[in-house]
VEXDREN-2710 file (C-alpha; in Angstrom, 1 decimal):
% VEXDREN-2710
k/r/px/py/pz
1/MET/-39.8/-36.4/-40.5
2/SER/-42.8/-34.2/-39.6
3/THR/-46.0/-36.1/-39.5
4/ALA/-48.2/-33.7/-37.5
5/ARG/-50.2/-30.7/-38.7
6/LEU/-53.1/-28.4/-38.0
7/MET/-56.0/-29.4/-40.3
8/THR/-56.9/-26.1/-42.1
9/ARG/-57.4/-27.2/-45.8
10/PRO/-60.9/-26.9/-47.3
11/GLU/-61.0/-30.7/-47.7
12/ASP/-60.2/-31.0/-43.9
13/PHE/-63.3/-29.0/-43.0
14/GLN/-65.4/-31.3/-45.2
15/LYS/-63.8/-34.4/-43.7
16/ILE/-64.3/-33.2/-40.1
17/GLY/-67.9/-32.0/-40.9
18/ILE/-67.6/-28.5/-39.6
19/GLN/-68.0/-25.0/-41.0
20/PRO/-65.3/-22.4/-40.9
21/ASP/-65.9/-19.8/-38.1
22/ILE/-69.2/-21.3/-37.0
23/VAL/-69.4/-23.6/-34.0
24/GLU/-72.6/-25.6/-33.7
25/LEU/-74.4/-27.0/-30.7
26/TRP/-73.6/-30.7/-31.5
27/GLU/-69.8/-29.9/-31.4
28/ASP/-70.0/-29.8/-27.6
29/GLY/-71.8/-33.2/-27.5
30/ARG/-70.0/-36.5/-27.4
31/ARG/-67.7/-36.7/-30.4
32/GLY/-66.1/-40.1/-29.9
33/ASP/-67.2/-43.6/-29.1
34/ASP/-66.2/-46.1/-26.5
35/TRP/-63.5/-47.8/-28.6
36/ALA/-60.0/-48.4/-27.2
37/GLY/-57.8/-45.4/-27.6
38/VAL/-60.7/-42.9/-27.8
39/ASN/-61.5/-40.4/-25.0
40/GLU/-62.7/-36.9/-24.4
41/VAL/-63.1/-34.4/-21.5
42/TRP/-65.5/-31.6/-20.7
43/TYR/-63.3/-29.2/-18.7
44/PHE/-64.2/-26.2/-16.6
45/ASP/-62.1/-23.9/-14.5
46/ALA/-62.8/-20.6/-12.7
47/THR/-61.0/-18.0/-10.6
48/MET/-63.2/-16.3/-8.1
49/GLU/-63.2/-12.8/-6.7
50/ASP/-62.4/-14.1/-3.2
51/GLY/-59.4/-16.1/-4.5
52/THR/-61.1/-19.4/-4.7
53/LYS/-60.0/-21.5/-7.7
54/VAL/-62.0/-24.4/-9.2
55/VAL/-61.2/-27.1/-11.8
56/ALA/-63.6/-29.8/-12.9
57/GLY/-63.4/-32.4/-15.7
58/PHE/-65.8/-35.1/-16.8
59/ARG/-64.4/-38.1/-18.9
60/PRO/-66.0/-41.2/-20.4
61/LYS/-62.8/-43.1/-19.9
62/SER/-60.1/-43.2/-17.3
63/VAL/-56.4/-43.1/-18.3
64/GLU/-56.1/-46.8/-17.8
65/GLY/-59.5/-47.5/-19.5
66/MET/-58.3/-46.0/-22.8
67/ALA/-56.5/-49.2/-23.5
68/GLN/-59.8/-51.2/-23.9
69/ASP/-63.2/-50.9/-25.4
70/GLY/-66.0/-49.7/-23.2
71/ASP/-66.4/-46.7/-21.0
72/THR/-64.9/-46.2/-17.6
73/PRO/-66.5/-42.9/-16.6
74/ASN/-64.8/-40.6/-14.1
75/LEU/-64.6/-37.0/-13.0
76/ASN/-62.3/-34.8/-11.0
77/ILE/-62.8/-31.7/-9.0
78/ASP/-60.1/-29.5/-7.5
79/ILE/-60.7/-26.5/-5.3
80/VAL/-58.2/-24.1/-3.8
81/THR/-59.7/-21.9/-1.1
82/PRO/-58.7/-18.3/-0.4
83/ASP/-56.3/-19.4/2.3
84/GLY/-54.5/-21.6/-0.1
85/LYS/-55.8/-25.0/1.1
86/GLU/-56.3/-27.6/-1.7
87/TYR/-59.2/-30.0/-1.8
88/ARG/-59.5/-32.7/-4.5
89/ASP/-61.7/-35.6/-5.4
90/LEU/-61.6/-38.2/-8.2
91/ILE/-64.8/-40.1/-8.6
92/ASP/-65.4/-43.2/-10.7
93/ILE/-69.0/-43.8/-11.8
94/PRO/-70.6/-47.1/-12.9
95/VAL/-71.2/-47.0/-16.6
96/GLU/-74.8/-47.9/-16.2
97/GLN/-75.3/-44.7/-14.2
98/THR/-74.1/-42.4/-17.0
99/GLU/-75.8/-40.6/-19.9
100/ILE/-74.0/-38.6/-22.6
101/HIS/-75.8/-36.9/-25.5
102/LYS/-74.3/-36.4/-29.0
103/ASP/-76.5/-33.4/-30.0
104/SER/-75.4/-31.0/-27.2
105/CYS/-73.5/-30.9/-24.0
106/PHE/-75.4/-33.2/-21.7
107/VAL/-73.2/-35.3/-19.4
108/LYS/-74.8/-37.0/-16.5
109/PHE/-72.6/-39.1/-14.2
110/GLY/-74.8/-40.4/-11.4
111/GLU/-75.5/-37.4/-9.2
112/HIS/-73.0/-35.2/-11.1
113/SER/-73.6/-33.4/-14.3
114/VAL/-72.7/-30.8/-16.9
115/VAL/-75.4/-29.4/-19.1
116/GLY/-75.0/-26.5/-21.6
117/ASP/-75.8/-24.9/-24.9
118/LEU/-72.7/-22.8/-25.9
119/LYS/-74.2/-19.9/-24.0
120/ASN/-75.0/-21.2/-20.5
121/TYR/-73.7/-24.2/-18.6
122/THR/-74.5/-25.7/-15.2
123/VAL/-71.7/-27.7/-13.6
124/LYS/-72.7/-29.9/-10.6
125/VAL/-70.5/-32.1/-8.5
126/ASN/-72.3/-33.6/-5.6
127/PRO/-70.1/-33.2/-2.5
128/ALA/-70.5/-36.9/-1.4
129/ASN/-66.8/-36.8/-0.2
130/GLY/-66.9/-33.3/1.1
131/VAL/-65.8/-31.6/-2.1
132/GLY/-68.2/-30.3/-4.7
133/CYS/-69.7/-27.4/-6.7
134/ASP/-72.9/-26.0/-8.2
135/LEU/-71.8/-23.4/-10.7
136/HIS/-73.4/-21.5/-13.5
137/TYR/-71.3/-20.4/-16.5
138/GLU/-72.6/-17.5/-18.7
139/ALA/-70.6/-17.1/-21.9
140/LEU/-69.1/-13.6/-22.4
141/VAL/-67.4/-14.5/-25.8
142/LYS/-68.4/-16.7/-28.7
143/PRO/-67.4/-20.4/-29.0
144/PHE/-64.0/-20.7/-30.5
145/ARG/-62.0/-23.3/-32.3
146/PRO/-58.3/-22.5/-32.0
147/GLY/-56.5/-22.4/-35.3
148/GLY/-59.8/-22.3/-37.1
149/THR/-60.4/-26.0/-36.8
150/ALA/-58.6/-27.0/-33.6
151/TYR/-57.8/-30.4/-35.2
152/VAL/-54.2/-31.5/-34.8
153/ALA/-53.7/-34.5/-37.1
154/LEU/-50.8/-36.9/-36.4
155/GLY/-49.4/-39.7/-38.5
156/GLU/-48.4/-40.1/-42.1
157/ASN/-52.1/-40.5/-43.1
158/ASP/-53.7/-38.3/-40.4
159/GLU/-54.7/-41.4/-38.6
160/PHE/-54.6/-39.8/-35.1
161/TYR/-56.2/-36.6/-33.9
162/TYR/-56.2/-34.4/-30.8
163/THR/-58.6/-31.5/-30.8
164/ASP/-61.0/-29.2/-28.8
165/MET/-63.4/-26.3/-28.9
166/SER/-63.7/-23.7/-26.2
167/ILE/-65.6/-20.9/-24.7
168/PRO/-62.7/-19.0/-23.2
169/LYS/-64.4/-16.5/-21.0
170/ASN/-67.5/-16.9/-18.9
171/LYS/-69.1/-15.2/-15.9
172/VAL/-69.2/-17.8/-13.1
173/THR/-71.6/-17.8/-10.1
174/GLY/-72.8/-20.4/-7.7
175/THR/-71.5/-22.3/-4.7
176/VAL/-68.5/-24.5/-3.8
177/THR/-68.3/-27.0/-1.0
178/VAL/-65.2/-28.0/0.9
179/ASP/-64.9/-29.9/4.2
180/GLY/-68.7/-30.1/4.2
181/LYS/-69.1/-26.3/4.2
182/THR/-70.8/-24.5/1.3
183/TYR/-70.2/-20.9/0.3
184/GLU/-71.1/-18.6/-2.6
185/VAL/-68.6/-17.5/-5.2
186/THR/-68.5/-15.1/-8.2
187/GLY/-65.8/-14.9/-10.8
188/PHE/-64.7/-15.7/-14.3
189/GLY/-63.9/-19.0/-16.0
190/TYR/-63.0/-21.1/-19.0
191/HIS/-64.6/-24.1/-20.6
192/ASP/-63.3/-26.4/-23.3
193/HIS/-64.2/-29.8/-24.7
194/GLN/-61.3/-32.0/-25.9
195/TRP/-61.5/-35.3/-27.8
196/MET/-58.8/-37.6/-29.1
197/ASN/-58.1/-41.1/-30.4
198/ILE/-54.5/-41.2/-29.0
199/SER/-53.1/-40.9/-25.5
200/PRO/-51.7/-37.4/-24.9
201/MET/-48.5/-39.1/-23.6
202/ALA/-48.1/-40.8/-27.0
203/ALA/-49.0/-37.8/-29.1
204/TYR/-46.9/-35.1/-27.5
205/HIS/-43.4/-34.5/-26.1
206/HIS/-44.8/-31.5/-24.2
207/TRP/-47.2/-28.6/-24.5
208/LEU/-48.0/-25.2/-23.0
209/TRP/-51.6/-24.3/-22.7
210/GLY/-52.9/-21.1/-21.1
211/ARG/-55.7/-18.5/-21.0
212/LEU/-55.3/-14.8/-20.3
213/TYR/-57.8/-12.1/-19.5
214/ALA/-56.0/-8.7/-20.3
215/GLY/-58.2/-5.6/-20.5
216/GLU/-61.1/-6.3/-22.8
217/TYR/-59.2/-9.1/-24.5
218/THR/-59.4/-12.9/-24.0
219/LEU/-56.4/-14.9/-25.2
220/VAL/-55.9/-18.7/-25.5
221/ILE/-52.5/-20.2/-26.4
222/TYR/-51.6/-23.8/-27.3
223/ASP/-48.0/-24.6/-28.0
224/PHE/-47.9/-28.3/-29.0
225/ILE/-44.6/-30.2/-29.6
226/ALA/-45.4/-33.6/-31.1
227/ALA/-43.6/-36.7/-29.8
228/GLU/-40.5/-38.0/-31.5
229/ARG/-42.5/-40.5/-33.7
230/PHE/-44.2/-37.5/-35.2
231/GLY/-41.0/-35.6/-35.8
232/PHE/-41.1/-33.2/-32.8
233/THR/-43.3/-31.0/-34.9
234/ARG/-44.2/-27.7/-33.3
235/ILE/-47.9/-26.6/-33.7
236/PRO/-48.3/-23.2/-32.2
237/ILE/-51.9/-21.8/-31.9
238/LEU/-52.9/-18.4/-30.5
239/GLY/-56.4/-17.0/-30.5
240/ILE/-57.4/-13.5/-29.3
241/LEU/-61.0/-12.4/-28.9
242/ASN/-62.1/-8.8/-28.3
243/GLY/-64.7/-7.4/-25.8
244/ASN/-67.5/-8.3/-28.2
245/GLY/-66.4/-11.9/-28.3
246/ASP/-65.1/-11.7/-31.9
247/VAL/-61.9/-13.3/-33.0
248/ILE/-59.3/-10.7/-33.9
249/PHE/-56.3/-13.0/-34.3
250/ASP/-56.1/-16.7/-34.9
251/ASN/-52.6/-17.9/-35.7
252/THR/-51.9/-20.8/-38.1
253/GLN/-48.2/-19.9/-38.9
254/PRO/-44.9/-20.8/-37.3
255/VAL/-43.8/-19.0/-34.1
256/GLN/-40.6/-17.6/-32.7
257/CYS/-40.1/-18.5/-29.1
258/GLU/-37.4/-17.6/-26.6
259/ILE/-37.4/-19.3/-23.2
260/GLU/-35.5/-19.0/-20.0
261/LEU/-35.4/-22.4/-18.2
262/TYR/-35.2/-23.4/-14.5
263/LEU/-34.7/-26.8/-12.9
264/GLN/-37.9/-27.9/-11.2
265/PRO/-36.5/-29.3/-7.9
266/GLU/-39.0/-32.1/-7.4
267/ILE/-39.3/-33.3/-11.0
268/GLN/-35.7/-32.6/-11.9
269/LYS/-36.5/-31.5/-15.4
270/ASP/-36.0/-28.1/-17.0
271/PHE/-39.2/-26.0/-17.4
272/PRO/-39.7/-22.5/-18.8
273/LYS/-39.5/-19.7/-16.2
274/LYS/-40.1/-17.1/-19.0
275/SER/-41.6/-17.7/-22.4
276/LYS/-41.5/-15.0/-25.1
277/TYR/-43.6/-15.7/-28.1
278/THR/-43.7/-13.7/-31.4
279/PHE/-46.5/-14.6/-33.9
280/ASN/-46.8/-13.1/-37.4
281/ASP/-50.0/-13.8/-39.2
282/HIS/-53.0/-12.0/-40.8
283/GLY/-50.9/-8.9/-41.3
284/LYS/-50.3/-8.5/-37.5
285/GLN/-47.5/-9.2/-35.2
286/VAL/-48.4/-10.4/-31.7
287/LYS/-45.9/-10.6/-28.9
288/LEU/-46.8/-12.5/-25.7
289/ASP/-44.3/-12.5/-22.8
290/ILE/-45.1/-14.9/-20.0
291/GLU/-43.4/-15.2/-16.6
292/TRP/-44.8/-17.5/-13.9
293/ILE/-45.1/-16.2/-10.4
294/ASP/-46.3/-19.2/-8.5
295/GLU/-46.3/-23.0/-9.0
296/ILE/-50.0/-23.9/-8.4
297/GLU/-49.7/-27.7/-9.0
298/VAL/-46.8/-30.1/-9.3
299/ARG/-47.4/-33.6/-10.5
300/ASN/-44.2/-35.7/-10.5
301/MET/-45.9/-38.6/-12.4
302/TYR/-42.8/-40.5/-13.2
303/GLY/-41.0/-39.9/-9.9
304/LYS/-44.0/-41.1/-7.8
305/ALA/-45.0/-44.0/-10.1
306/SER/-45.0/-47.6/-8.8
307/GLU/-42.3/-49.9/-10.1
308/GLN/-44.9/-51.4/-12.5
309/GLU/-46.0/-48.0/-13.7
310/LYS/-42.4/-46.8/-14.1
311/ALA/-41.6/-49.9/-16.2
312/ALA/-44.5/-49.1/-18.5
313/TYR/-43.3/-45.5/-18.8
314/ASP/-39.7/-46.7/-19.5
315/LYS/-41.0/-49.1/-22.2
316/ALA/-42.8/-46.2/-23.8
317/GLY/-39.7/-44.0/-23.6
318/ILE/-41.4/-41.2/-21.5
319/MET/-41.0/-39.5/-18.2
320/PRO/-44.3/-37.7/-17.6
321/ALA/-44.7/-34.7/-15.4
322/TYR/-47.2/-31.8/-15.2
323/MET/-47.0/-28.2/-13.9
324/ARG/-49.7/-25.6/-13.4
325/TYR/-48.8/-22.0/-12.9
326/TYR/-50.1/-18.6/-12.0
327/ALA/-48.3/-16.1/-14.2
328/LYS/-48.1/-12.5/-15.4
329/ALA/-48.3/-11.9/-19.1
330/ASP/-47.7/-9.0/-21.4
331/LEU/-49.6/-8.8/-24.7
332/THR/-48.6/-6.5/-27.6
333/ILE/-50.2/-6.3/-31.0
334/THR/-48.5/-4.4/-33.9
335/GLU/-50.2/-3.7/-37.2
336/GLU/-48.6/-1.9/-40.2
337/GLY/-45.6/-1.1/-37.9
338/LYS/-47.8/0.6/-35.3
339/GLN/-48.5/-0.7/-31.9
340/THR/-52.3/-1.0/-31.6
341/ILE/-52.8/-3.0/-28.4
342/HIS/-50.7/-3.3/-25.2
343/GLU/-52.3/-5.0/-22.2
344/THR/-51.1/-7.0/-19.2
345/GLY/-52.9/-9.4/-17.0
346/ASP/-52.9/-12.5/-14.8
347/MET/-52.6/-15.8/-16.5
348/ILE/-53.2/-19.4/-15.6
349/TYR/-51.2/-21.9/-17.7
350/GLU/-50.2/-25.5/-17.6
351/PHE/-47.0/-27.2/-18.9
352/ALA/-47.5/-30.9/-19.6
353/TYR/-44.0/-32.5/-20.1
354/PHE/-44.4/-36.1/-21.0
355/GLY/-41.2/-36.9/-22.9
356/LYS/-37.6/-37.3/-21.9
357/PRO/-35.2/-34.2/-22.2
358/ASP/-34.2/-34.0/-25.8
359/SER/-32.4/-31.1/-27.6
360/ARG/-34.6/-31.6/-30.7
361/ALA/-37.8/-30.9/-28.8
362/HIS/-37.7/-27.1/-28.8
363/LEU/-37.0/-26.9/-25.1
END
């Protein structure tokens, strides 16, 4: 039985407290509280002209801390230098050294911070352990809620939620620090703010998330497959913004998807090598063909777990793993039977695969 849906009804907007097609400043402030099961993340990534790649995320709670009341603040920073070397740091912050505002994006974790107003953001991670950044994000598109609301409700009475808002394309400038050395960078990047009252591993069997810059167009895709308890429901979301930052396609309908699988040798689970999506909505047909070129990150979470962690995963009936890819993507939009847009571009996407292999899970 399907017990997961995208909240798009008029009464949903009223319940959530948001306006259709208008993202307000407070929506990038803290949305949850410090209760058990509740968490959120302010996420930033960037790809620089020199090949440097940066990912940073600020969270009020750790994964382990979600099981209890009270904040357990932490942040992560991941930097890949042009020569392919990876530098990572995960930093826990005493709760008394944190400050998070509800009316806008103001997240201060000790010497580290994210401050922004939907148009400009400053992301600072002090390189206390040799890895850090001081980056400025300037929005090139308007704030965007995928699927109109971005709220995925789960459970017979919509008791759980998992959602976000995003600014999918930004000009990024500033500095990064690795091995104690600081250098200037320029490129483009993505920001989103996610919040939820359920662990992602409990909510979903797997998902594909990605962002694509193709010509003047910015694309964001979410392909959520809910966990077995929510009926393996597929919730596909695709948003496309034009060069002016306006939304020209925002899917809320079912999707056709053809995939070609490969066995990931370390994780020993089948992942998509090619994914071919066809969306039909708003009088348009959108085809998105994705083929990954490189594996950027491999997290064999189940395989590398301790015996205690593995026992907990087994009890929950999951085998979590995570992949991040560099891919090539082909975008085609057809309207009234005529092809109106055809673009190709480089894509960064992730595939979070929490569940066990199951023929019912659209994979």
